[in-house]
Wavefront OBJ file of the C-alpha trace (Angstrom):
o trace
v -125.129 8.941 122.981
v -125.894 6.345 125.615
v -127.248 2.987 124.516
v -128.693 0.221 126.608
v -127.057 -2.937 125.235
v -127.435 -6.492 126.454
v -124.012 -7.633 127.673
v -122.306 -9.784 125.083
v -121.028 -12.601 127.230
v -120.502 -16.133 126.146
v -122.013 -17.591 129.295
v -125.284 -16.706 130.977
v -125.943 -18.646 134.192
v -129.604 -18.235 135.085
v -130.844 -18.769 138.632
v -133.062 -21.570 139.808
v -136.698 -21.304 138.702
v -135.790 -19.487 135.476
v -139.050 -20.532 133.916
v -141.116 -18.933 136.677
v -139.972 -15.325 136.132
v -139.129 -15.538 132.446
v -135.663 -13.908 132.636
v -132.748 -15.707 131.042
v -130.196 -12.895 131.481
v -129.728 -12.791 135.232
v -126.802 -10.426 134.631
v -129.333 -7.742 133.813
v -130.506 -7.457 137.439
v -129.140 -3.931 137.564
v -131.912 -2.902 135.171
v -134.592 -4.017 137.616
v -132.810 -2.228 140.433
v -132.464 0.938 138.338
v -136.177 0.920 137.488
v -137.167 0.460 141.140
v -134.884 3.303 142.271
v -136.138 5.507 139.460
v -139.776 5.076 140.408
v -139.017 5.727 144.063
v -136.944 8.797 143.276
v -139.519 10.230 140.936
v -142.279 9.824 143.498
v -140.174 11.880 145.931
v -139.343 14.510 143.364
v -142.449 16.630 143.397
v -141.011 19.760 141.874
v -141.022 18.789 138.212
v -142.946 21.118 136.049
v -145.917 20.307 133.931
v -145.428 19.165 130.349
v -147.486 18.938 127.234
v -148.613 15.531 126.000
v -145.575 13.717 124.612
v -145.547 12.095 121.205
v -144.084 8.575 121.375
v -143.135 6.159 118.625
v -141.404 2.785 118.446
v -139.273 1.563 115.548
v -137.792 -1.913 115.258
v -135.657 -2.018 112.102
v -135.021 -5.499 110.801
v -137.960 -7.100 112.668
v -141.165 -8.542 111.261
v -144.637 -7.136 111.796
v -145.587 -9.623 114.504
v -142.560 -8.765 116.649
v -143.174 -5.016 116.209
v -146.781 -5.488 117.303
v -145.677 -7.383 120.416
v -143.168 -4.685 121.326
v -145.680 -1.874 120.859
v -148.323 -3.704 122.864
v -145.867 -4.233 125.754
v -144.504 -0.702 125.888
v -145.605 1.291 128.934
v -144.305 4.448 127.264
v -146.549 4.095 124.229
v -149.471 3.300 126.511
v -148.857 6.417 128.626
v -148.617 8.567 125.498
v -151.850 7.126 124.112
v -153.615 8.037 127.357
v -152.484 11.644 126.909
v -150.044 11.527 129.812
v -148.282 14.907 130.276
v -146.328 14.461 133.505
v -142.550 14.143 133.234
v -142.321 11.799 136.204
v -144.729 9.086 134.944
v -143.314 9.303 131.422
v -139.740 8.859 132.639
v -140.767 6.014 134.943
v -142.521 4.289 132.026
v -139.458 4.691 129.814
v -137.119 3.245 132.429
v -139.394 0.234 132.952
v -139.566 -0.306 129.181
v -135.887 -1.258 129.031
v -136.535 -4.485 130.896
v -140.005 -5.032 129.448
v -138.918 -4.789 125.818
v -135.838 -6.942 126.392
v -138.098 -9.564 127.983
v -140.370 -9.552 124.921
v -137.315 -10.103 122.725
v -136.047 -12.926 124.936
v -139.468 -14.578 124.707
v -139.081 -14.550 120.925
v -135.502 -15.853 120.878
v -133.546 -12.587 120.503
v -130.790 -12.615 123.122
v -128.524 -9.870 121.691
v -130.886 -6.907 121.441
v -130.150 -3.199 121.651
v -132.877 -0.994 123.150
v -132.614 2.784 122.866
v -135.171 5.175 124.402
v -134.610 8.870 123.665
v -136.594 11.591 125.369
v -136.152 14.824 123.406
v -132.836 13.444 122.129
v -131.519 12.308 125.536
v -131.243 8.656 126.483
v -133.779 8.004 129.248
v -131.291 5.949 131.271
v -128.882 8.922 131.412
v -131.389 11.492 132.671
v -130.670 12.539 136.252
v -133.505 11.237 138.371
v -133.387 14.075 140.896
v -133.182 16.744 138.202
v -135.530 15.714 135.376
v -136.405 18.031 132.478
v -139.347 20.390 132.883
v -141.164 18.850 129.917
v -140.950 16.014 127.415
v -142.238 16.485 123.882
v -140.818 13.580 121.840
v -140.031 10.001 122.849
v -138.321 7.787 120.286
v -137.878 4.077 121.041
v -135.557 2.137 118.762
v -135.223 -1.627 119.124
v -132.620 -3.618 117.210
v -133.404 -7.282 117.870
v -130.201 -8.747 116.486
v -130.053 -12.363 115.388
v -132.626 -14.898 116.525
v -130.971 -17.608 118.614
v -131.351 -21.346 118.145
v -130.716 -24.160 120.574
v -127.309 -25.799 120.396
v -127.584 -28.309 123.217
v -131.053 -28.878 124.712
v -131.065 -31.392 127.566
v -133.453 -32.211 130.384
v -132.854 -35.090 132.782
v -133.622 -37.304 134.550
v -137.063 -38.246 133.215
v -139.333 -41.099 134.359
v -140.392 -43.912 132.081
v -142.999 -43.936 130.677
v -143.730 -40.238 130.199
v -147.294 -38.923 130.258
v -146.434 -35.350 129.257
v -144.470 -34.760 126.063
v -141.396 -32.560 126.228
v -142.006 -29.743 123.680
v -140.663 -30.570 120.238
v -139.295 -27.026 120.088
v -136.846 -27.894 122.874
v -134.325 -29.453 120.528
v -131.064 -28.626 118.798
v -131.522 -26.301 115.839
v -134.948 -25.023 116.913
v -135.620 -21.396 117.823
v -134.563 -20.763 121.428
v -137.057 -18.797 123.527
v -137.730 -18.423 127.228
v -141.241 -19.778 126.635
v -139.807 -23.045 125.299
v -137.495 -23.312 128.308
v -140.418 -22.784 130.678
v -142.576 -25.335 128.864
v -139.798 -27.928 128.834
v -139.112 -27.494 132.545
v -142.821 -27.647 133.407
v -143.293 -30.760 131.282
v -140.376 -32.502 132.997
v -141.718 -31.690 136.453
v -145.233 -32.816 135.483
v -143.889 -36.163 134.269
v -142.460 -36.845 137.704
v -145.702 -35.732 139.350
v -147.656 -38.169 137.191
v -145.181 -40.850 138.295
v -146.138 -40.243 141.946
v -143.612 -37.581 142.988
v -145.631 -34.536 144.169
v -142.558 -32.587 145.322
v -140.745 -32.770 141.982
v -138.912 -29.589 141.018
v -136.016 -28.319 138.967
v -132.808 -28.991 140.853
v -130.462 -26.973 138.690
v -129.846 -25.550 135.261
v -127.099 -24.195 133.068
v -127.852 -21.755 130.262
v -124.952 -20.726 127.987
v -125.412 -18.114 125.273
v -122.929 -17.922 122.393
v -123.542 -14.517 120.864
v -121.109 -15.033 118.000
v -122.955 -18.116 116.700
v -126.381 -17.054 118.058
v -126.651 -20.352 119.930
v -128.190 -21.126 123.325
v -127.058 -24.255 125.158
v -129.535 -25.318 127.841
v -129.220 -28.093 130.400
v -132.041 -28.597 132.919
v -131.634 -30.945 135.888
v -134.765 -32.279 137.581
v -135.089 -33.225 141.254
v -137.934 -35.765 141.461
v -138.123 -36.046 145.247
v -139.635 -39.118 146.961
v -142.557 -41.156 145.662
v -145.425 -40.464 148.069
v -148.976 -41.511 148.864
v -151.913 -39.277 149.738
v -152.290 -38.597 153.445
v -155.196 -36.797 155.116
v -157.275 -33.893 153.841
v -157.379 -31.106 156.417
v -159.752 -28.149 156.409
v -158.147 -24.740 156.815
v -161.319 -22.668 156.997
v -164.779 -22.946 158.501
v -167.748 -23.672 156.239
v -171.496 -23.902 156.635
v -171.188 -27.358 155.087
v -170.375 -29.978 157.710
v -166.757 -31.236 157.738
v -167.863 -34.863 157.364
v -169.934 -33.903 154.294
v -166.954 -32.091 152.764
v -164.781 -35.165 153.261
v -167.466 -37.448 151.783
v -168.038 -35.222 148.749
v -164.308 -34.713 148.074
v -163.597 -38.454 148.149
v -159.967 -37.704 148.972
v -157.849 -40.747 147.939
v -156.054 -41.311 151.259
v -153.490 -44.104 150.965
v -153.264 -44.092 147.164
v -150.076 -43.218 145.284
v -150.039 -39.548 144.383
v -151.435 -38.580 140.984
v -152.376 -35.036 139.876
v -155.684 -36.194 138.391
v -156.813 -37.702 141.702
v -156.044 -34.421 143.444
v -157.928 -32.318 140.885
v -160.923 -34.671 141.064
v -161.386 -33.966 144.757
v -161.399 -30.202 144.166
v -163.755 -30.574 141.197
v -166.242 -32.630 143.222
v -166.471 -29.893 145.816
v -166.885 -27.144 143.201
v -169.652 -28.848 141.262
v -171.949 -28.982 144.311
v -172.538 -25.270 143.677
v -172.113 -24.520 147.394
v -168.634 -23.021 147.252
v -167.271 -19.847 145.669
v -163.710 -21.192 145.652
v -161.902 -24.403 146.526
v -158.110 -24.654 146.845
v -156.262 -27.800 147.908
v -152.532 -27.397 148.561
v -149.918 -29.797 149.964
v -148.208 -29.519 153.299
v -144.558 -28.508 153.082
v -143.192 -31.763 154.480
v -144.150 -35.389 153.965
v -145.013 -37.652 156.887
v -142.532 -40.311 158.108
v -144.795 -43.064 156.733
v -144.380 -41.804 153.138
v -147.675 -39.897 152.933
v -148.302 -36.228 152.231
v -151.194 -34.359 153.826
v -153.176 -31.681 152.009
v -155.035 -28.601 153.230
v -158.344 -27.456 151.694
v -159.280 -23.786 151.800
v -162.967 -23.326 151.049
v -165.094 -20.213 150.656
v -168.887 -20.563 150.790
v -171.312 -19.017 148.343
v -174.418 -17.266 149.701
v -176.852 -20.082 150.534
v -179.727 -18.727 148.434
v -179.933 -17.675 144.817
v -182.765 -16.155 142.755
v -182.774 -15.970 138.936
v -185.168 -14.755 136.240
v -185.431 -15.279 132.485
v -187.634 -14.082 129.631
v -188.197 -14.803 125.957
v -190.690 -13.351 123.505
v -191.743 -14.323 119.998
v -194.464 -13.089 117.691
v -196.213 -16.503 117.584
v -195.564 -17.896 121.088
v -196.027 -14.688 123.056
v -194.020 -13.879 126.172
v -192.461 -16.561 128.362
v -191.082 -15.722 131.789
v -189.294 -18.080 134.145
v -187.649 -17.987 137.526
v -185.718 -20.202 139.923
v -185.019 -20.126 143.636
v -182.181 -22.274 144.919
v -180.919 -23.164 148.374
v -177.346 -24.437 148.071
v -176.968 -26.046 151.506
v -180.359 -27.072 152.813
v -179.401 -29.500 155.601
v -175.694 -28.693 156.007
v -174.484 -31.385 153.612
v -174.413 -29.233 150.417
v -177.908 -30.461 149.518
v -179.431 -28.336 146.765
v -183.129 -27.495 146.737
v -184.356 -25.849 143.549
v -187.802 -24.401 142.747
v -188.583 -23.642 139.105
v -191.539 -21.749 137.688
v -192.504 -20.921 134.127
v -195.404 -19.013 132.603
v -195.691 -18.861 128.813
v -198.135 -17.862 126.141
v -198.586 -14.361 127.548
v -200.088 -12.265 124.751
v -200.575 -15.209 122.354
v -203.842 -16.555 120.943
v -203.742 -19.578 123.277
v -204.387 -19.714 126.994
v -201.504 -19.490 129.403
v -199.159 -22.420 130.003
v -197.592 -22.893 133.407
v -195.129 -25.192 135.148
v -193.855 -25.501 138.679
v -191.215 -27.994 139.759
v -189.103 -28.724 142.801
v -185.942 -30.824 142.861
v -183.710 -31.875 145.743
v -180.171 -33.126 145.056
v -178.045 -34.917 147.662
v -174.378 -35.032 146.595
v -172.191 -38.083 147.257
v -175.204 -40.136 148.357
v -173.666 -43.412 147.123
v -170.086 -42.307 146.450
v -168.166 -39.129 145.652
v -169.366 -39.153 142.023
v -172.920 -40.421 142.657
v -175.720 -38.127 143.822
v -179.387 -38.772 144.511
v -182.312 -36.571 143.528
v -186.073 -36.275 144.059
v -188.367 -34.473 141.646
v -191.956 -33.237 141.739
v -193.591 -31.167 139.013
v -197.009 -30.022 137.841
v -197.720 -28.545 134.429
v -200.619 -27.096 132.473
v -200.322 -26.902 128.685
v -202.600 -25.123 126.216
v -200.948 -25.733 122.874
v -202.105 -25.219 119.295
v -203.470 -28.756 118.884
v -204.028 -30.067 122.420
v -204.436 -29.165 126.080
v -203.063 -31.153 128.995
v -202.700 -31.051 132.753
v -200.126 -33.417 134.186
v -198.279 -34.272 137.348
v -195.031 -36.174 137.726
v -192.956 -37.461 140.620
v -189.685 -39.366 140.484
v -186.485 -40.235 142.267
v -183.183 -41.079 140.667
v -179.407 -41.109 140.703
v -176.848 -39.080 138.846
v -173.348 -40.266 137.986
v -170.609 -37.824 136.931
v -167.927 -39.503 134.848
v -165.887 -36.399 134.034
v -166.179 -32.633 133.709
v -167.865 -33.215 130.342
v -169.878 -36.421 130.774
v -172.681 -37.392 133.157
v -175.600 -39.821 133.242
v -178.937 -39.925 135.064
v -181.469 -42.671 135.706
v -184.853 -42.055 137.322
v -188.099 -43.901 138.019
v -191.400 -42.181 138.625
v -195.153 -42.015 138.077
v -197.012 -39.640 135.767
v -200.663 -38.833 135.292
v -201.915 -36.733 132.374
v -205.379 -35.447 131.523
v -205.276 -34.448 127.863
v -207.674 -33.340 125.156
v -206.726 -33.416 121.492
v -208.171 -34.429 118.137
v -209.035 -37.846 119.626
v -211.028 -36.398 122.505
v -210.494 -36.100 126.227
v -208.512 -38.911 127.851
v -206.457 -39.713 130.952
v -203.096 -41.452 130.773
v -201.341 -43.076 133.736
v -197.975 -44.753 133.524
v -194.827 -45.664 135.343
v -192.149 -43.653 133.663
v -188.446 -44.406 133.542
v -185.837 -41.954 132.338
v -182.258 -42.510 131.300
v -180.220 -39.541 130.168
v -176.613 -39.197 129.027
v -175.079 -35.794 128.303
v -171.662 -34.931 126.889
v -170.622 -31.277 126.688
v -167.418 -30.764 124.727
v -168.037 -27.109 123.852
v -165.482 -24.439 124.630
v -168.290 -22.337 126.127
v -171.843 -23.137 127.164
v -172.938 -19.515 126.607
v -171.573 -18.933 123.097
v -169.581 -21.865 121.732
v -167.057 -21.446 118.932
v -165.744 -25.023 118.811
v -166.552 -28.518 120.051
v -169.820 -30.387 120.227
v -172.689 -31.225 122.578
v -174.708 -34.466 122.799
v -177.837 -35.185 124.831
v -179.521 -38.609 124.522
v -182.647 -39.633 126.447
v -184.628 -42.853 126.698
v -188.060 -42.751 128.391
v -189.716 -46.160 128.723
v -193.322 -45.974 129.995
v -195.529 -48.755 131.334
v -199.253 -48.039 131.073
v -201.631 -48.302 134.038
v -205.470 -48.568 133.895
v -205.600 -49.210 130.159
v -202.826 -46.853 129.072
v -200.580 -48.385 126.416
v -196.883 -49.029 127.038
v -193.941 -47.977 124.883
v -190.735 -45.998 124.787
v -189.805 -42.494 123.710
v -186.333 -41.739 122.300
v -184.853 -38.245 122.028
v -181.518 -36.971 120.804
v -180.045 -33.480 120.572
v -176.654 -32.976 118.892
v -174.852 -29.671 118.295
v -171.497 -28.913 116.655
v -169.472 -25.721 116.319
v -166.463 -24.749 114.223
v -164.691 -21.427 113.807
v -163.173 -20.375 110.505
v -159.833 -18.661 110.090
v -158.642 -19.332 113.628
v -159.915 -16.012 115.012
v -163.430 -17.057 116.150
v -164.869 -14.128 114.193
v -166.852 -16.481 111.941
v -168.435 -19.575 113.481
v -170.454 -22.329 111.834
v -173.039 -23.911 114.149
v -175.260 -26.894 113.439
v -177.943 -28.751 115.360
v -179.845 -32.008 114.844
v -182.833 -33.087 116.935
v -184.329 -36.578 116.659
v -187.406 -38.035 118.309
v -189.261 -41.322 118.144
v -192.108 -43.059 119.981
v -192.040 -46.835 119.620
v -194.975 -49.029 120.603
v -198.446 -47.444 120.676
v -200.050 -45.700 117.722
v -200.587 -41.954 117.549
v -204.101 -42.303 118.955
v -202.963 -44.472 121.899
v -200.297 -42.270 123.431
v -200.458 -39.033 125.398
v -199.986 -35.970 123.161
v -197.327 -34.751 125.628
v -195.103 -37.610 124.417
v -195.649 -36.931 120.707
v -193.680 -34.481 118.549
v -194.589 -31.229 116.820
v -192.372 -28.831 114.879
v -192.238 -25.057 114.705
v -191.135 -22.190 116.904
v -187.945 -20.943 118.524
v -186.756 -24.380 119.644
v -187.121 -26.117 116.278
v -188.040 -24.201 113.107
v -187.951 -20.426 113.349
v -190.272 -18.639 110.950
v -193.023 -21.191 111.570
v -195.689 -20.885 114.238
v -195.038 -22.761 117.482
v -195.920 -26.481 117.137
v -197.689 -25.767 113.866
v -196.541 -28.945 112.071
v -198.003 -32.314 113.017
v -199.708 -35.180 111.160
v -203.301 -35.312 109.843
v -205.553 -37.359 112.148
v -209.337 -37.679 112.693
v -210.078 -34.504 110.775
v -207.469 -32.460 112.665
v -203.793 -32.372 113.542
v -201.988 -34.681 115.963
v -198.412 -34.937 117.074
v -196.196 -37.439 115.320
v -194.235 -40.452 116.505
v -191.223 -39.557 114.360
v -189.425 -36.225 114.415
v -186.349 -34.628 112.859
v -185.227 -30.997 113.001
v -182.066 -29.589 111.399
v -180.680 -26.102 112.019
v -177.646 -24.306 110.640
v -176.203 -20.908 111.541
v -173.375 -18.689 110.339
v -172.295 -16.340 113.130
v -170.089 -13.387 112.185
v -168.720 -11.141 114.929
v -168.617 -7.629 113.498
v -167.680 -5.821 116.719
v -166.450 -6.722 120.167
v -169.975 -7.318 121.492
v -172.063 -7.567 118.310
v -172.579 -10.680 116.173
v -174.694 -11.044 113.040
v -176.308 -14.425 112.329
v -177.830 -16.046 109.273
v -179.787 -19.273 109.793
v -181.895 -21.943 108.105
v -184.139 -24.448 109.933
v -186.101 -27.421 108.602
v -188.390 -29.837 110.460
v -190.034 -33.200 109.685
v -192.881 -34.983 111.510
v -194.296 -38.454 110.726
v -197.051 -40.683 112.076
v -194.593 -43.588 112.000
v -191.730 -43.942 114.481
v -189.145 -42.615 112.027
v -189.279 -39.877 109.414
v -188.914 -40.541 105.712
v -189.041 -38.668 102.421
v -192.847 -38.752 102.643
v -192.963 -37.062 106.061
v -194.650 -33.703 106.547
v -192.083 -30.933 106.484
v -191.636 -27.186 106.721
v -188.697 -24.755 106.851
v -187.776 -21.228 107.830
v -184.827 -18.906 107.368
v -183.762 -15.532 108.629
v -181.179 -13.267 110.196
v -180.346 -12.448 113.781
v -178.438 -10.058 115.998
v -176.537 -10.969 119.186
v -175.305 -8.460 121.749
v -172.977 -9.929 124.375
v -173.525 -8.936 127.997
v -170.803 -9.983 130.440
v -171.999 -12.596 132.915
v -175.341 -13.105 131.172
v -174.598 -14.156 127.622
v -175.971 -12.922 124.344
v -179.163 -10.892 124.049
v -180.771 -12.523 121.013
v -183.008 -11.055 118.303
v -184.017 -13.301 115.391
v -186.181 -12.359 112.401
v -187.394 -15.391 110.436
v -189.648 -16.041 107.473
v -191.270 -19.324 106.373
v -189.705 -20.675 103.185
v -191.457 -24.058 102.945
v -194.754 -25.426 104.240
v -198.302 -24.187 104.600
v -198.350 -20.993 106.643
v -199.922 -17.568 106.501
v -198.137 -16.092 109.500
v -195.373 -14.334 107.552
v -192.427 -12.767 109.354
v -191.745 -14.026 112.891
v -189.459 -12.488 115.508
v -187.826 -13.964 118.605
v -186.144 -12.185 121.519
v -184.330 -14.036 124.272
v -181.159 -14.500 126.291
v -178.422 -16.798 125.011
v -177.761 -18.328 121.619
v -180.579 -20.214 119.898
v -178.499 -23.378 120.470
l 1 2 3 4 5 6 7 8 9 10 11 12 13 14 15 16 17 18 19 20 21 22 23 24 25 26 27 28 29 30 31 32 33 34 35 36 37 38 39 40 41 42 43 44 45 46 47 48 49 50 51 52 53 54 55 56 57 58 59 60 61 62 63 64 65 66 67 68 69 70 71 72 73 74 75 76 77 78 79 80 81 82 83 84 85 86 87 88 89 90 91 92 93 94 95 96 97 98 99 100 101 102 103 104 105 106 107 108 109 110 111 112 113 114 115 116 117 118 119 120 121 122 123 124 125 126 127 128 129 130 131 132 133 134 135 136 137 138 139 140 141 142 143 144 145 146 147 148 149 150 151 152 153 154 155 156 157 158 159 160 161 162 163 164 165 166 167 168 169 170 171 172 173 174 175 176 177 178 179 180 181 182 183 184 185 186 187 188 189 190 191 192 193 194 195 196 197 198 199 200 201 202 203 204 205 206 207 208 209 210 211 212 213 214 215 216 217 218 219 220 221 222 223 224 225 226 227 228 229 230 231 232 233 234 235 236 237 238 239 240 241 242 243 244 245 246 247 248 249 250 251 252 253 254 255 256 257 258 259 260 261 262 263 264 265 266 267 268 269 270 271 272 273 274 275 276 277 278 279 280 281 282 283 284 285 286 287 288 289 290 291 292 293 294 295 296 297 298 299 300 301 302 303 304 305 306 307 308 309 310 311 312 313 314 315 316 317 318 319 320 321 322 323 324 325 326 327 328 329 330 331 332 333 334 335 336 337 338 339 340 341 342 343 344 345 346 347 348 349 350 351 352 353 354 355 356 357 358 359 360 361 362 363 364 365 366 367 368 369 370 371 372 373 374 375 376 377 378 379 380 381 382 383 384 385 386 387 388 389 390 391 392 393 394 395 396 397 398 399 400 401 402 403 404 405 406 407 408 409 410 411 412 413 414 415 416 417 418 419 420 421 422 423 424 425 426 427 428 429 430 431 432 433 434 435 436 437 438 439 440 441 442 443 444 445 446 447 448 449 450 451 452 453 454 455 456 457 458 459 460 461 462 463 464 465 466 467 468 469 470 471 472 473 474 475 476 477 478 479 480 481 482 483 484 485 486 487 488 489 490 491 492 493 494 495 496 497 498 499 500 501 502 503 504 505 506 507 508 509 510 511 512 513 514 515 516 517 518 519 520 521 522 523 524 525 526 527 528 529 530 531 532 533 534 535 536 537 538 539 540 541 542 543 544 545 546 547 548 549 550 551 552 553 554 555 556 557 558 559 560 561 562 563 564 565 566 567 568 569 570 571 572 573 574 575 576 577 578 579 580 581 582 583 584 585 586 587 588 589 590 591 592 593 594 595 596 597 598 599 600 601 602 603 604 605 606 607 608 609 610 611 612 613 614 615 616 617 618 619 620 621 622 623 624 625 626 627
């Protein structure tokens, strides 16, 4: 019997960059060589006969279920058997590669004295002659004996800067379980600390790893080589782009002359990516620093196609069909300017007339600084809602400031004119309209979040012209997500929407600035904008608004999620809702089917559970989660 056994030596000296290839036992290099020769030899040996599908199994006596699962998932032999592989050559090649693969899995879990045995019809795979393999293989038995789990004896990493911005893993300490993953993390953390201290060329200068197999101890000593403290030099462009070089430099805002810091470097790449003009952006350092203590960087940029066309659709039993589309030019004048046309047509098939909107927006990145862009906006809209009709036009210009990947703010000033007819008759409203918006997106995914939260706050002050009253509209949208059990299979999602108009009374403000409740965006199960406040013998929008929604999302298959939800909405003639406000509610169930690159295809069935309604069951079909 031939066994593959990790050499029991008291000292294991690993090469430089141990953490990059994940192999502590450098003495096992012969295994890699053997596997490479085996694959090459088997490819040349074309005379092996055909074989029936081999049955393969893996046993790991003395190990826990998690370790067995990891070993089975990593095994190329088990994978080949599951695919129904019958060829002797690929099966033998898979078995030979499994020696190193399975040992690596064990090293990653802290087992540095393992024994791996792979028998093919009773013969050890490593002993089979490569140029004279068997004609067939029926049974493959893999036996893994992990041995004792090692702990750290001595765990040292030096030198380290002061203060430290990246914590050395707590697991890298005497008495803790010793794994290659911990060694990698400790080395990476040490290098990152020096990079945060202004040393971009920091690396690991040396290391000594000693394994005591008798005591199951691993002594590790990592030596860091910080390199010189450097400043940013120039940003060079390695590839041609349709965006002008001067625009790329302006947008990137490369911090030439400042002391190196990883965050400053990543900010420059992020600024270029968020223009939407580039498919990829990579900024790498030159190999050598300049004599003046600076380090130049090279940007490799790949352009996206300049034009993009998108479509969307949503249908509900009360609102009818809504279709939308956008056309975008990502680099209009050669400076990554983005021109975007939006169109929307809704109410198709509903009892009301059609609603329509067309808008155009031009964004100029880095207009006032690398994080400050400028935009211009024009839009026209026709609305035929349940309780009012309106035709309005709006034009504005503004600025947008990006504070981080999650936080941005906008401020705009414009003019709006609205011709509306509601319960108070036909009227025209003209006003100067300001808009301030702050958005924070801390979700783990914008398509289907399982954790985090999202906040969107807007303030719209309006100054009346030609007799129109002045005031301010406030809006807030908050969403939170939490997964249960740590597997993301069950997710709780909640949403709160607030609205308020302060200043004019209900009869003195445009109905487009008032609030209604009902429909897919607020209370499912209730007709679109069905809830308002009694006024002049009819229904008007309210000045105060509150909508609460809760969902339980349960993933029952890889692409299928079932949802249960409850929505409730409040509308009041005063600026804030109270216990006396008009209210209604709806509840129902939904189905989500995930489509890669698009998001979830959504189907919701909802029924009114509170409030005056005779509409009964409502259904909604769309793309993406409800919120």
